[in-house]
C-alpha positions, 0 to 999 in steps of 0.5 A: 302101633305103627299106623302102616304097618297094623300088627299088633305089637310086632315092635316086640322082639322077644322070640328074636333070640331064640335060635329057629324058625326067624321066619315064623315068628316074623309077620311080614315075611309071611305074607303072599307077597313076600319071596323066601328062596332059602328060606333055612339059609334066610334063618341063618344068615339073620339069626347071624346078625341079630346075634352081632347085634347093631354095632357090627352092621352096615345097611348098603342100599339103592336109591331109586326105586328102593329108598324112594316109592315105585311107583305111587297108584300105578303113576312112576316116579320121575328119576332125577334125570327127569327130573334135572331136565325140567329147570327152565334154564336147561335145554328141550336138546338134554330132555330130547337126548335124555329121553331118546337114550332112556328109549334106547337103551332101559329096556336092554337093562331090563331084559333078563336075557342079556349076558351081563357082562354085554350089559355093562358095556351097554350102561357104560356107553349109556352113561357116556353119553348122557354124560355128553349130552349135559356139558355146556350148560349151566343151571343152578342149585336154586335151581335143582332145590326147586324142580325137585321139590315140585317134581321129587320122589316120595318116598317107600312108607317108613324110610323115615322110621327106618333112617332113626333108627339107624342112626340111632344105634348108629349104622352105617348108611351107604346109599349109591345111586345111579342115577344124579347124586345132586338131587339124591341130594336134595331129596334126603334132604328136603325129606330131613334124613339125610343124617349126618351117618349116611354117604352118597356114593352117585354121579355128582354134577361136575362144574367150573368156575362160571358155573359150566358143566364139564361133566360128571365127577369121576367114577361113573355109576350104572346100576352094573358097577354100584359095589364099594371098589369105588370107595375102597379109598373115601374116608367112609371106608374107614366107617365101614371096615369094622362090620362084617354084616349087612344089609343090602335093599335093591331093585334090580339084579344089578345092585343085589352084587353092591357087597359084592366089594368090600372084603372082609364082609362076611354076612349080607342080607339081601332084600329085592323090590320087584314091581315090573314085570312080575311074573316073568322076573321073581325067578331071577330074582329069587336066584339074586335076592335072599327075600323078595317084596312083590309091589309093597311101598313100605319099609315093614319088613326092613323094620321088621329085621331091624325090629330084631335085630336092635332088641327093639319093644 
């Protein structure tokens, strides 16, 4: 039995093949911090995912504060920009610029009263300024690797188990990040979970022949354009063209829209992780996600659903 899940017989999912109240039969969905706004809708989607099995499933996930913990004992993790600015070869000016932009734009990103269209424009503006701050700087891959190992975030408890399950069932996983793809790739690699079924869509640094940063690889990825329109012509798209079911994981309202660019998808089950401003944000998260997990730093709900879909004991 998995130590962090703590349920005897948890992995017995014989009930998962029956058309009944699945929520009532899955212990992880009946905790106080688990919120489901529409139980009938949730049961219907989950039942379809179970009937179709792993061959029709794909997973779309945010990276920071979703695959990684939102905090560790109350202390927030550094994001990719927070990690890279600690590289000794980069200037103090970069750190000051990134910090200043974060203080200006992050409150607007989290403001529940700013219309989505306006937020989209603000995020485009923020990411353009982030990109400009890196242009002309030099940092080596080795330096990135060392700093990432020292300051990188912790994966959610059980994330390695979930990744292993998905790999064994040949379920494609698309990891979106509005941060730095170089850091995302390093973290997953250092945690030994960068498996062949995982594709990262993010802002990777672009270097010239002399190792100078020229900017980001286009197009820019921010919190409100993480959808599959961006990768429709990419090689990974061919791996998901027949995957009609999606489990989506995110920690922001914008993340809930990640599946909107997939024309062939029929069923999407959305899992939202909520930590900041819980009381104020919960109603909006319940509108955006099928299940909202309040200050849950584990993957036990996700794993319990995968066990049902994969019909594993």
